C-alpha positions, -999 to 999 in steps of 0.1 A, spaced: -759 -595 -216 -766 -607 -254 -740 -635 -268 -736 -646 -300 -755 -675 -298 -782 -661 -282 -810 -639 -305 -795 -605 -315 -820 -576 -304 -839 -557 -332 -829 -521 -332 -848 -500 -355 -841 -462 -343 -805 -444 -342 -812 -435 -309 -811 -474 -297 -775 -473 -312 -758 -459 -282 -776 -493 -256 -761 -519 -271 -723 -512 -285 -706 -543 -288 -740 -569 -291 -747 -586 -318 -779 -567 -331 -803 -561 -360 -804 -536 -370 -837 -527 -399 -841 -494 -416 -831 -473 -450 -798 -475 -464 -784 -439 -471 -779 -430 -507 -736 -417 -496 -710 -432 -510 -702 -448 -480 -737 -465 -471 -749 -468 -441 -779 -481 -415 -794 -465 -393 -760 -445 -391 -739 -470 -388 -716 -482 -413 -723 -513 -439 -716 -526 -468 -739 -523 -499 -723 -539 -527 -739 -569 -536 -767 -560 -543 -769 -522 -539 -795 -513 -518 -783 -478 -513 -823 -458 -511 -843 -495 -503 -857 -508 -468 -829 -538 -456 -812 -550 -424 -776 -566 -416 -765 -588 -380 -736 -582 -368 -720 -567 -333 -714 -531 -329 -682 -515 -327 -681 -474 -324 -651 -451 -327 -646 -421 -313 -624 -393 -334 -612 -365 -322 -595 -336 -342 -566 -338 -325 -566 -374 -339 -569 -363 -369 -539 -332 -366 -517 -358 -353 -523 -379 -382 -514 -358 -413 -489 -348 -395 -473 -381 -398 -489 -390 -433 -502 -358 -447 -535 -347 -463 -559 -381 -463 -597 -384 -467 -615 -388 -438 -652 -380 -424 -639 -351 -399 -637 -358 -362 -674 -374 -346 -687 -412 -331 -687 -438 -351 -707 -474 -356 -701 -500 -376 -716 -533 -376 -690 -570 -377 -689 -598 -387 -680 -619 -358 -667 -649 -372 -646 -625 -402 -645 -590 -384 -657 -576 -415 -680 -547 -425 -716 -564 -425 -734 -561 -457 -777 -551 -461 -797 -581 -470 -827 -564 -488 -861 -568 -471 -895 -589 -485 
């Protein structure tokens, strides 16, 4: 098992995400050019600096969540209409110390 004091597992292809849930990983690829930036399909932060469309990497704990249409329907009944990405499987890279989404770093 990959613990925080070990070297992170390097992932360069989205097909490898499913086997790394809960592990410390380094993702390396191009940051998506979207409102919600992703690296290899994993939610990351790309604010300072903004590296959308550029090669980057980020290290953190890989989390996965599954959102169903039924869950969205229930939430809309409780809260009314709200912005969402729809149903699906979503990944997020989290700083193990703060619990915040990880900021990407440029590759030199």
